[in-house]
N, C-alpha and C positions, 0 to 999 in steps of 0.2 A: 404396636399402636401407631396409627398414622399421624404424622405431624402436618398440620395444615400450612399451606404456602402463605408466606407473609413477607412484606417488604422489610421486615426486621432483618431478614437474611440477605438483603441487598448489600452489595459491597459499597457502602457510602464513602469509605476512604478512597477507593479507586475512582469513584465519581468526582470527588473533590479534586484529585490530581488532574483528571481530565478537564474539569471546568477551569482550573488555573491555567492549563495549557491553552485552552480555547480563548481565555481572556488575553493571554499574550498574543495569540493569533490576531484577534480583532484589533488590538492596539498597534501591533506591528504593521498590519495591512493598512491601517489608517495613516501611520507615519510614513510608510514606504511609498504610498501612492498620493500623498498630499499635494505634491507639485507635478504630478504626472497625468497622463491621459486616463489613468485608472482610478482617479479620485472618486471616492464614494463606494468603492467595492467593499469596504469594511461593514457597511450596513447590510449588504447582501450576505456576507459571511455570517453576520449575527443571526440573520433569518435562517440560514442553513443549519447553524448550530442549534437554534431553538427547535427547528423541525426534527433535527437529529435526536435531541434529548427526548422529545415526545415519542419518536419512533422507538428509541431504546427502551423506554418504560413499557410500551405496548408489546414489543416482541419478547420482553422478559417474562411476560405473563403467559405466553404460549409455550406449552411443554415442548422441550427440545426433541423429545422422542417423536412427537407429531411432526416437527420440522424435518426430522430424518425420514419419516414416512413420505413426506411431500417432496423430498429431494429429487427423485427421478423425474417427476413432472416438472419441477422447477428447472432441472438440468435441460430437459427438452425445450422448455420455453426460452432458456438462455441461448441455446443453439439457434433457434428460430430468430431471435432478436439480433444475433450477430450476423446471420444471413441477410436479415432485413437491412442492417447497416450497410452491408456490401452492395445491396441493390438500390436502396432509396435513401441512404444516409446523407446527412449534411456534410458537404465537403469544405474543409478549412485548411489552407496551406498545403494542398495536395493530398490530404488524408481524409478518409471517411470514417469518423469515429462517433458521430452524434446522430441521434434521431430527434427531429423537431416535432413537438406537439404544441401547436399554437405558438406562443411567444417563448415557451420553455424548450430547453434542450437537455437531454440526458445521455449519458455515456454507458451503454449496456455492458461494456467490458469491465467496468468497475463493479457492477452487481454480480458478474460471473464469479468473482473471487469468493464472495460469501456462499454462493451455491456450490462451488467446488469444495470449499471447506466442509460443508455438510455432506456432499456426495462422497468425498474421499473418506470422511469419518464413518459414514454408513458402510462403505465398501469394506474397509479393514475391520470394522467391528463385526460384520457378518462372517468374516473369516475365523472369528473366535480366538484370535491370538495364536493360531497355529504357525508352524514354520512355513515361511513363504516359499512357494514353488515358482518356477520361472513363468508359468502361465498366469499366476496371480500378479506377478510383477508387470508383465506385458499388458494385462487388463488395466492395471492402475495407470500405466503410461498412456494407454489409449483414452482413458477417462479424462485425463488432464490435457493430453496432447491435441485432441480434436478442437476444443475451444481455443487453445493456444495458437493453432494454425490459422483459424478464422480471424483472430485478432492480429496476427502477423500480416495478414493480407490487407489490413485496413490502410496503410501499415501503421502499427503501433507496437514497436518492439519493447518499449518500456513496460507497458501494462502486461504484455504477454510474459515478460520475464517474471512478473510478480506471481504468476501461477506456479512457477517451478518450486518455490519453498513449500507450497502446500503438498506437492507430490513427495518431496524429500522428507518432510516431517512425517507424512503418512507411512512411507516405506520404513523409516527409522523406527517409529513406534509400532508399526505393524509386524515387525519381526524379521526384517531382511538380515541375512548373515554377512559376515565380512567378505567372503569370497564373492558373493553376488554384488556387493557394493564396489569391490575393486574392479570387477569386470565391467560394471555399468559406468564407473568413473573413467576407465580407459576408453570405452566405446564413446563416451560423451566427449572426451578430448579429441579423439579422432574425427568425430562428427563436426565439431567446431572448426577444426583445421580444414576439413573438407569443404564445409560451407564457405569459409573465408576465402579459400583458393578457387572456388568454383566460378565466382563472378556472376552467378545467376540468381542467388538468393538475396544477398545484401546489395542495396543500391550504393552508388559511390558516395552520396552524402552521408549515408549511415556508417560506412567505413571511416569516413573522415571524422565523424563525431566520436566514433569509438577509439580512434587513435590520437585525436587532438590533445587529450589530457596529458599524454606523455611529454609532448613538447609543444605547447600552444603557441610559442613564438615563431614556429615555422610558418604559420598562417594567421598572424595577429588580427587581421581584419576579416577573416573568413571563419573557418572551422574552429580556430583557437580563440575567437573573440570572447565568447561567453565565459570560458574558463579564466582567461586573463582578467577580465573585469571582476569576476567573482573573487579571484585571489587578491586583487588590489583592494576590494571592499573588505574582505576578511582581515587582511594584514593591516589596513589603515585604522581598524577599530582599536588596536592595542589592547590594553588590559581593561579599561573602563568604558571604551567606546567614545564616539563623538557626541552622543546625546540624541534623543528622539528628534526626528525631523531635521537632523543636521548632517546626515550622511551625504557626502559629496558625490559618491558613485551612484547612490540611490536617487537622490533628489535631482542630480544632473542628468538622469535618464541614461547613464552609461551601463548600469547593471540591467541585464535583460530580465523581463518578467519578475520584478522584485517582490511581487505579492504571491507568486505561485512557486515555480520550480526553484527559484533562488532566494526564497524568503529567509533562509538561514544565513545567507551571505549578508542580506540587508540587516538582519538582527545583529550579526557579529560586528558590522560596521558601526551601528548606532549604540550598541550596548557592550561591545568588546568581548574579551575572553570570559569575563565574569557572567555576562548575559548568556553566552553560548553554553557554558558549563551548566548554568541553572536549567536551561531547557533540556539539555542532555540528561541531567539528573531526574527531571520530571519523567522523561521517557523510560529511564532505568527503573524507577519506582513503579511506573504503570506496568511494565513488562513483568517485574517481580511479583506484583499483586496477581497478575493473570496466571503466572506459573504456579503460584500458591493455590489459586482456585482450581487449576488443573489437577494438582496433587490431591485435593480434597473432594474431587468429583465422585459422585455415587457409582459410576460405572465407566467402562472403557470408552463408549461413544462420547461421553461428556469430556473426558480427558483429551480425546483426539480432536474434538471440536476446538477447545480452548488452545491447544498447542498448535493447531492449524492457524488460528488467529495470531498467536504469538509469532509464528514463523513469517507470516506475511508482513506484520508490522515491523519486525526486526529487519527484514530484508529491505523494506522501503526506507526505514530510517538510515540504515547503513549505506545504501546506495546513494540516497539524496545528500547526506552529509559528506560522504566520500566524494561525490561529484563537486560539491561546493568548494572543498579544499584541494581539489585537483588530484585525488587518489583514484577516482572512478570516472568513466566516460559520461558524457551528457546523454541521459536516456529519457528525460521527461517524466521521471517518477516523482510524484508529490510527496512532501513531508506530512505524515498523518496528523490531522487536526491543526496543523500550523499553516500549511499552504492553502491558498484560496481555491475553492472549487466545491460546488454542491454535490456532485456525484461522489467525490472522494470523502467528504465530510459525512454524508449520509451512510455510505458503506461502513465507515469506521464506527459510527454510533450503532448501526444495526449489529455489527460484529460484536461490539461491547455488550449490547443487549442480549445476544445469544450467550455470551460468556456469563453475564449476570443470571441468565436463565438457568444455566448449569449449576451455578453456585447456590441459587435459591432452592434448588431441589436436592441438595446433597443429603438432607435429612428426611426427605419425603419417601415413604415406602411405596 
């Protein structure tokens, strides 16, 4: 007997956790930008979140199998949009990452993540769970590698790196064996060493950003400035923090971009260790709910989609928080649902909408 689709099957617990995190985001952006040139950005963030919630409910009603059918066309459209960014994109601080439509700007590379999740899930699902051969692995690399190269040319290394966990999750769940994984890992290490030593791929400022976190005091006013100010902000927050609107690093405009890439540092300064742990627990429960939904999915494509979303979110959280506390290089990767930014917020809500889509259809024949 067919069970009709109903919002009763919606993961309301997951939505509650997400909305709590969004509330923290709006309040922290308001506090962090109150005495800076970014004042008022919290209202824009609230609009992005509202639009994201609407988009999440809409996409949750579209059968994810139909989304998988559309994935090849969406993939082609994404490649065209990335080429358009390269040709006519809006240039900011030496990088072309945005396309302007009237007074609005959007970042196509953010939307590519969702399309890649669907495309990779479709690809591995069509293989039927068989043992992966090398040609299957190389096709998967090409599928993810092409848009990654186009994003690297913008240049936007941070966003390009967020595509890699989609590929890794797909290979892992798609059936790669240990021997293949070891060979690919060794080849990846050799490739990274070769790229680093070539001097032709990475620009000097990118190398400086990638190494400054190791010893930021070597260039405290240059490449190490962001890390130093972030570490000062996090450390000065102590256990309970200095209080909302009272962070000296944040309000004194020492902490760079306190509402976006370094919002976790601003939150740690104002709300201390307790506030930071609270946010990390929210992320933990969100990820656990998503993994639970992946386990109860009706088919392999549904599980692959949700685990692709989990892989991207986990990667972004780990890299951003690691960057803030000096364990990772500065890459410009936003903290999901906490950092300011329309493209990032809308991507995350759309991804959550697709995950809800899978959950709602777990009992539908």
